[in-house]
N, C-alpha and C positions, 0 to 999 in steps of 0.2 A: 532518334530523339522525337518523342511525342509530347504534345501539349494539349491533350484532350481535356476539355472543360476549363482550360486556363484562359484568363482574360489578358490580352496583349494590346498595349497602346503603342501606336507607331506614329511619330511625327514625320513630316515630309513624305507622306505615304503615296503620293500620286505618281511618282516617277523614279527612275533610276533604282538605287538600292531599296528605297522604300516600298515601291510597288511589288518588286520581286520578293522582298521580305514578307509582305502581307500575303502573297500567294502561297509561299512555302509554309508559313504558320497556319494558314487556312487548310492546306493539305494535311497538316499534322494535328488537326482537331481543335485549334484555338478559336476563341471568340475574340473579335477584333474591335478596337476603338481606333478609328483612322482620322488623321487630320492632315491638311495641306492648305497652302494659301490659294492654290488653283482649284476653285470650287468645281468647275466642270470636269476636270480630270479626276478629282476625288470622287465625285458622284458616279462617274463611269466605272471606276475601280470597284466601288462599293456594290454596284449592280452585278458586276461580273464575278465577284468572289463567291465561291461555293462554301460559304461559312456564315454563321451568325455574325453580323457586324453592324456598327453604327458609325456614321461619319459626321464630322463637324469641321467646316472650313474656318480658318482664322490665321492670325499672325502670331508666331512664336515669340515675337518681341514684346508681347503684352503679358505681364505676369498673371493678370486675372483670367486670361484665356486658358492657361494651364490648370487653374482651379476648376474652370468649367469642364475641361476634358476629364479630369479625375472624377468630378461629380457625375458626369455622364457615364463613366465606366461603372461607378457604384450603383447608379440608378438603373442601368440597363442589365448589368450582369452581376451586381452584388459584390464585386471584388476587383482588385487590380493586382495581377500576379507578375507581369513583365512589362517593362517600358523600354521601347527602342527609340532613343532620342537621336533622330536621323536628320532632321531638317537642317539645311545649310545652303550657302551660296559660295561661289568662288570668285575671287578677284581676277581681273585681267592680269596677264603677265607683263609687268612693267617695273621700272626702278622705283625706289621709295619716293624720291622727289616728284615723280610723275603721277603718283597715286592720288586720286581725288579724295580730299579729306572727308567729304560727306559719304562717299561710297565706302571708305575705310571704316567709318563709324557704323555703317549698316552691316558690314561683314562681322564686326565684333558683336553687334547687337543680335544678329541672327545666329551666328555660329557658336558664340561663347555664352552670351547672356541668355539666349534661347534655351540652351541646355541647363544653365543655372536655374532659371525660372521653372523649367520643367521639373527638376529634382526637388525644388522647394515645395512643389505641390505633391509630388509622388511619394517622397520619403516618409512624411508623417503617417500617411494612410497605410503604407506597407509595414512600417515599424509597429504601428498600433495593432494591426492584424496579427503580426507575429507574437506580440506580447499577449494578446487575448486568446489566440488559437494555436500558436506554434507553427503557422504556415509561413514558410520563407518566400522571398520574392527576389527578383533580379532586375537590374537596370543595365542596359547596354548603350553606351554613348558612342556615336560614330564620330571618331576623330579623323586622323589622316596620317599617312607617312610624313606629311609636312608638319605634324605635331610632334615628331620625334627627332627630326634633323633640320638643319638649315635649308631654306628653300629660296634661292635667289630668284628675284622677280615675282615672288609670291609672299612677300614679307608679312603683310597684314593678315593674310589668310593663315600663314604658318603661325603667327603669333596667337591668333584666335584658337587654332587647333592645339597648340601647346597648352593654352589655357584649359581646353577640354580635358586633356590628359591630367593636368594638375587638379582640376575639379574631381575627376574620377578617382584619383588616388586618395585625395583628401576625404571625399565622401565615403569611400570604402573603409578607411580607417575609423571614421566617425560611427559608421553603422554596422561594423563587423559583428558586434554582439547583439545587434537588433534584428537579425534575420534577413538583412538585405545585402545581396552581393552586387557590386558595381564594378563593371569592367568596360574597357574601351576597345573598339576595333579600329585599326588604323590601315585603311587601304591606300594603295598608290593609285595611279591612273587606271581606270577600268572602263570597259566598253559600255558606257552609258550615253544617253542622248546628249547630255551636257558636254561630254568629251567629244563626241562626234561633231557637234556643232562647232566646237572650238577648232577642231582639226580642219573642218571644211572651210572655215573662215580665214585660215592662215594665209597670209600673203605669199608665203613661200611654197604653198601647196601642201596637200594632205600628207604625202609620203615623207617630205622633208620634216614636217611638223611632228609626225609620229616618230621618226628617227630621233629627233631631238629629245622627245619625251622618254624614249626607252633606252637611250645609249648608256645611261647610268644604272640600269636595272640588270643585275646578273643573269636573270632568266631571259632577258632580251625581248620582252613582249609586254603588251598591255594585258591587264587582268580581265577576267570575265566576271560578270555580275554574280553568277551563282557561286563562284569561288569565294567571294566576299560574304555572301549571305550564309553560306555554310558556317563560317566563323561566327556570325551573329547568332545563329541557332545554337551553336555549341556554347557560346558565352551565356546564353539565356537559359539553357537546359538545366532542369533540376538534377539531372545525372551528373552535371559538372558542379558539384556542391561545395568544393573546397578551394575554388579559385575566385579571388576578389582583389581589386586594386591593380589588375594587370592590363597591359596593352598588347593586343593580339595584332601583330603586323601581317598584313596580307598584301605583300608588296613585291613579290618576286625577288626578294633579297636586297631591296634598295637600302634598307636601314642597316644592313650587315656590312656595308662598305663605306 
């Protein structure tokens, strides 16, 4: 899967899936438009990448910010071929009555509305280019295994990610004839800094916390970041030209049981 000369926009690019996705697109010839709320980490990534790239820090909860990102892609590289809407946060594991209402609102605003605002800015530009030049585009929304099944103690996060899946399917149906493929990747727990911080902070200890997370996964382990990123690359690739509106589960079989 090569992306030579393609312009790829990645939100939440400074850590976890986002940073590795940026690295792997760079290795495959892409030009990158990167964003994250963590300006220092974003700048460090931008400097380290061996690829043409431009970075702009900001908050995905702001609809105007997504317009600025798309404008930046067009100004710097003249096109937007692929968008990876990855920015997200996770809620603490707790029962619904114990969930702080303000934090619940933030989860929905970042994880769901952040993707909605991103597509609002991305889709018209992609569809217009297809209409004028016949050049197709792809959007990959990063949802979660929690967007496909019930997730006790992660209810608001699961609700937001279910919303991302619904947005993905609806947008794919809207834009199927307009040259834009839209799919979602749904990972379960993977070996990211966010997960490691959670495991380290568990009052029951890391080993017990990891066992609790993996006991319902048929493969019996936490996923690796590269395993998820490979699915992102596949969903974005022009070689994968007839798949849209799909959810790719990278979850060790969690959604199968």
